C-alpha positions in Angstrom: -0.2 -0.2 0.3 2.6 2.4 0.3 4.3 1.4 -2.4 1.3 2.3 -4.6 0.1 5.7 -2.6 3.9 7.0 -2.2 5.9 5.1 -4.9 8.6 4.2 -2.3 9.4 1.0 -0.5 9.0 1.3 3.2 12.2 1.9 5.2 13.4 2.9 8.5 11.2 3.7 11.1 8.2 2.1 8.1 9.9 -1.2 8.2 8.7 -1.2 11.5 5.5 -0.1 11.2 4.9 -3.2 8.1 6.2 -5.7 10.9 3.5 -4.3 13.5 0.9 -5.0 10.9 2.1 -8.7 10.2 3.5 -9.6 14.0 0.6 -8.7 16.1 -2.1 -10.4 13.7 0.1 -13.5 13.9 -0.4 -13.6 17.6 -3.5 -13.3 17.8 -4.3 -16.0 15.4 -2.1 -18.2 17.3 -4.1 -17.6 20.3 -7.3 -18.1 18.8 -6.2 -20.7 17.1 -4.6 -22.4 20.9 -8.8 -21.3 22.5 -10.0 -23.4 19.4 -8.2 -26.3 20.8 -8.8 -26.1 24.2 -12.6 -24.9 23.8 -15.4 -26.2 22.0 -16.1 -24.3 19.0 -19.0 -22.3 20.0 -17.4 -21.7 23.1 -14.1 -20.5 21.5 -15.2 -18.3 19.1 -17.0 -16.2 21.5 -13.7 -15.9 24.2 -11.8 -15.3 21.1 -13.8 -12.4 19.8 -14.7 -10.9 23.1 -10.9 -11.2 24.7 -9.8 -9.5 21.4 -12.0 -6.8 21.6 -11.5 -6.6 24.9 -7.6 -6.3 24.5 -7.9 -3.9 21.9 -10.7 -1.3 23.0 -10.1 -1.3 26.4 -6.2 0.0 26.6 -7.9 2.7 23.7 -10.5 3.8 26.2 -7.8 4.6 29.6 -6.4 8.4 30.0 -2.9 6.5 30.5 -1.1 6.8 27.0 1.0 4.4 28.5 -1.0 1.0 28.7 -2.7 2.1 25.1 1.0 1.1 24.2 1.1 -1.9 25.1 -1.4 -2.9 23.2 0.4 -1.2 19.9 -1.7 1.7 19.4 0.0 4.9 19.5 -2.2 8.0 20.0 -2.2 11.3 18.6 -1.3 12.4 22.0 1.8 10.8 22.6 5.2 13.3 21.9 7.3 12.9 18.9 9.8 11.3 20.9 7.9 8.3 21.8 6.5 7.4 18.3 9.9 7.4 16.8 11.0 5.1 19.6 11.3 1.7 18.3 10.1 0.7 22.0 6.9 2.1 20.3 6.8 -1.0 18.1 8.6 -4.0 20.5 7.0 -3.3 23.7 3.4 -4.4 22.1 5.5 -7.0 20.0 7.1 -8.2 23.6 3.4 -8.4 25.4 1.5 -9.9 22.0 4.1 -12.4 22.1 4.5 -13.1 25.6 -0.2 -13.3 26.1 1.1 -16.1 22.6 3.4 -18.1 24.8 1.5 -17.9 27.9 -1.7 -19.3 26.0 0.0 -21.9 24.2 1.8 -23.3 27.7 -2.3 -24.0 28.6 -2.3 -26.6 26.4 -0.2 -28.8 28.5 -2.3 -28.0 31.6 -4.0 -30.7 32.3 -0.8 -33.0 32.3 1.4 -30.3 33.9 -1.2 -28.1 36.3 2.1 -26.0 37.2 2.5 -24.8 33.7 -0.9 -22.2 34.5 1.6 -20.8 37.1 3.9 -20.4 34.6 1.4 -18.8 31.9 0.7 -15.7 34.7 3.9 -15.5 35.5 4.9 -15.0 31.6 1.9 -12.4 31.9 2.1 -10.3 34.7 6.2 -10.3 33.7 5.9 -9.1 30.0 2.6 -6.0 31.7 5.1 -5.0 34.0 8.3 -4.6 32.5 6.6 -3.5 29.2 4.4 -0.5 31.7 8.3 0.2 33.1 10.0 0.9 29.9 6.4 3.0 28.8 5.5 4.5 31.8 6.6 7.9 31.1 5.0 8.5 27.5 2.0 10.4 26.7 0.9 13.9 26.9 4.4 15.4 28.7 6.1 16.4 30.6 8.2 13.2 31.1 9.3 11.8 34.1 12.6 10.6 33.2 14.5 12.7 31.1 15.9 11.0 27.5 18.5 12.3 24.8 15.4 11.4 22.2 16.6 10.8 18.5 19.3 13.2 17.9 20.9 14.5 14.6 24.7 15.4 14.4 26.5 17.5 11.9 30.6 18.3 12.3 33.7 17.2 14.1 35.6 19.3 16.6 32.8 19.8 18.2 30.1 17.6 16.8 26.6 19.6 16.8 23.7 17.7 17.9 19.9 18.8 17.7 16.6 16.7 17.8 15.7 15.1 14.2 13.1 17.4 13.5 15.6 20.0 13.5 18.4 18.4 11.3 18.4 21.0 8.2 19.7 23.5 11.0 21.9 21.8 12.2 24.9 22.6 9.9 23.9 26.5 10.1 24.0 26.7 13.8 27.5 24.9 14.1 28.4 27.7 11.9 27.2 29.9 14.2 29.0 28.6 16.9 32.1 28.3 15.7 33.5 32.3 16.3 32.2 32.5 19.8 34.5 28.9 20.4 37.2 30.0 18.6 37.2 33.1 21.0 36.8 31.1 23.8 39.5 28.8 23.1 41.9 31.5 22.2 40.9 33.0 26.5 42.2 29.6 27.0 38.8 27.8 27.9 39.0 24.0 26.7 37.1 23.5 23.4 34.2 21.3 23.6 33.9 17.7 21.4 29.8 17.8 21.1 27.3 20.3 21.5 24.2 18.4 22.3 20.8 19.4 22.7 19.3 17.3 25.5 17.5 17.9 29.2 19.3 19.3 31.8 18.2 16.4 34.4 21.0 14.5 32.2 24.6 14.4 32.8 27.0 15.6 30.5 30.2 13.7 29.5 33.3 15.1 30.0 34.1 17.2 26.7 30.3 17.7 25.9 28.4 20.9 26.4 24.6 21.6 26.4 23.2 23.5 23.5 20.6 25.9 24.5 19.1 26.8 21.3 15.2 27.3 19.7 14.2 27.9 16.5 14.5 31.8 15.2 16.5 32.9 18.4 19.1 36.0 17.0 22.3 35.6 16.7 23.5 37.5 19.5 21.2 35.8 21.9 23.0 32.4 20.6 26.2 34.1 22.0 24.8 34.0 24.8 23.5 30.6 25.3 26.9 29.3 24.6 28.7 31.6 27.2 26.2 29.5 29.8 27.1 26.1 27.8 30.8 26.9 28.1 30.4 27.3 32.4 28.4 24.1 32.3 30.7 22.3 29.9 33.8 23.5 32.1 32.0 22.4 35.4 30.9 18.6 33.7 34.7 18.5 32.5 35.9 18.3 36.0 32.7 16.0 37.4 30.8 18.9 39.1 27.2 19.2 37.9 26.2 23.1 37.2 23.4 24.3 39.1 22.5 26.8 36.0 22.1 29.6 37.8 24.6 32.4 36.0 27.2 34.4 38.1 30.7 35.6 37.9 32.1 32.8 35.3 28.8 33.2 32.8 29.1 37.0 33.0 33.4 36.7 32.0 32.2 34.3 29.4 29.2 36.6 27.6 32.3 39.2 27.3 35.0 37.1 25.7 32.3 35.7 22.9 31.6 39.4 22.0 28.3 40.2 23.6 27.4 44.1 24.3 29.2 45.2 27.0 26.5 47.8 27.9 23.8 44.6 27.7 25.9 42.5 30.5 26.5 45.5 32.5 22.9 46.0 32.6 21.7 42.5 33.4 24.7 41.9 36.9 24.6 43.9 39.7 26.9 46.6 40.2 29.8 45.1 42.6 29.8 41.6 40.4 30.2 44.0 37.6 33.4 45.9 39.1 34.6 42.3 40.1 34.4 40.8 36.7 36.8 43.8 35.1 38.7 43.7 37.6 39.5 39.6 36.8 39.9 40.7 33.0 43.0 42.8 34.1 44.9 39.8 34.8 46.7 37.8 32.6 45.3 35.8 29.5 46.4 32.6 31.8 45.5 33.5 35.4 41.7 35.0 33.7 41.8 31.0 32.5 42.5 29.6 35.5 39.9 31.7 37.6 36.9 31.0 34.9 38.1 26.9 35.7 37.7 27.0 39.3 34.7 29.4 39.1 32.5 27.5 36.7 33.2 24.7 39.4 32.2 27.0 42.3 28.5 25.7 43.2 28.8 28.8 46.9 26.3 31.2 44.6 23.8 28.4 44.7 20.4 28.9 45.6 18.9 25.7 46.6 15.4 24.8 44.5 16.3 27.5 42.2 17.3 26.6 38.4 
């Protein structure tokens, strides 16, 4: 159907969808066949019809989208990350395969009664495991931070954005290079990767967070890169930055070329005086101060980000 409709064969995520259409019906065919072996035909037909309908309809009627995913029916309420995740297909395959295996085991219950316990255990394990994998899927916000699906371009640094912004990645990387070069010239270690991801995720050494949204002006992006430098250098030394701007942020903004009047207006007078004194130091001492200031958390206020 896809070939006839758009002229190309399915690939990538499309192959998962094709497998979805094949595997789920096959699983339910086996379940129906086993029910037919275990029960009289009239009863088996009724059980198969009611059971199939209940499994497809009841999860769809629940407010919790995670239960809908277990049945293999993603909805428009799911986030983009969730609908692109291979687990959106693999989880219902796991659940359906487990239900099928549990029903098949029931054929030997008369000779081995303990198989009934095995069937129940398999179904319970599948439901709890599947539910655990998709427990935070749905309307938003996410309960657990995820990197999501990213597209990366370039090297030294590599810049990674969510896949839906892939076309913006190359241009954004070029926009970032002048500011990164200014920071490097000032003695700040250059990042290997700029990655747009949740603040709840720990950064690997050499990775800086990327703060960006479509339509941001270049000057604002430079300010965000200064903020990234503080967080990235802190992570390089194993420190988790509290994301509360202070002296290190002000210094980095001036290094990347932010308007001095705007920067001065955004900080208290005593902080501005202190930063100006630091800027009078030799370059190596400024770089050493920045590294220590990025790791300093004495200004952090609990409960604020």
